C-alpha positions as a printed Julia matrix, in Angstrom:
77×3 Matrix{Float64}:
  -4.1   -16.44   -1.89
  -2.11  -14.23   -4.23
  -3.39  -10.99   -2.77
  -2.68  -12.14    0.78
   1.07  -12.18    0.1
   0.97   -8.69   -1.39
  -1.08   -7.33    1.48
   1.31   -8.82    4.02
   4.2    -7.02    2.32
   2.27   -3.76    2.16
   1.33   -4.05    5.83
   4.94   -4.76    6.78
   6.09   -1.72    4.8
   3.46    0.44    6.49
   4.42   -0.78    9.97
   8.05    0.11    9.27
   7.38    3.4     7.46
   4.74    4.93    9.75
   6.92    5.38   12.88
   9.92    6.51   10.82
   7.77    9.04    8.99
   6.27   10.28   12.25
   9.69   10.81   13.82
  11.09   12.65   10.8
   7.99   14.84   10.52
   8.15   15.71   14.24
  11.81   16.62   13.95
  11.27   18.7    10.82
   8.23   20.53   12.22
  10.02   21.34   15.48
  12.27   23.76   13.57
   9.34   26.06   12.78
   7.92   28.61   15.17
   4.35   27.72   14.22
   3.92   24.02   13.63
   0.99   21.68   13.49
   0.34   18.57   15.51
   0.65   15.36   13.52
  -2.6    13.48   13.79
  -3.01    9.73   13.37
  -5.11    9.98   10.21
  -2.33   11.83    8.38
  -0.36    8.58    8.41
  -3.26    6.12    8.12
  -4.96    7.74    5.11
  -2.02    7.2     2.71
  -1.72    3.64    3.99
  -5.37    2.98    3.17
  -4.94    4.54   -0.26
  -2.0     2.24   -0.97
  -4.11   -0.76    0.08
  -6.92    0.35   -2.23
  -4.6     0.85   -5.2
  -3.05   -2.56   -4.59
  -6.5    -4.12   -4.28
  -7.61   -2.69   -7.62
  -4.36   -3.63   -9.35
  -4.37   -7.21   -8.04
  -8.1    -7.55   -8.64
  -7.72   -6.43  -12.23
  -4.97   -8.95  -12.88
  -6.97  -11.72  -11.2
 -10.04  -10.95  -13.31
  -7.92  -10.9   -16.45
  -6.46  -14.31  -15.56
  -9.87  -15.73  -14.64
 -11.43  -14.64  -17.93
  -8.62  -15.94  -20.13
  -8.96  -19.23  -21.93
  -6.63  -21.85  -20.39
  -6.15  -23.52  -23.79
  -4.65  -20.32  -25.25
  -2.3   -20.01  -22.31
  -1.12  -23.61  -22.6
  -0.66  -23.26  -26.36
   2.15  -20.75  -25.81
   3.83  -22.75  -23.03
């Protein structure tokens, strides 16, 4: 449940950033005589890497919380 909220935010950020990035890259590359075509995987690959980093970060925190002793946590509350 916790990771779902984070992934929704990351997906929303990707949906907003991908078209903006594509437009700016197209505009910037049009100024050069020799320019490359922007392929779909150039935008999707960084998005997948961000999802993987978020998955590992959230997973690590969830494992840390799952392994902790609840009595120690409540002692400090």
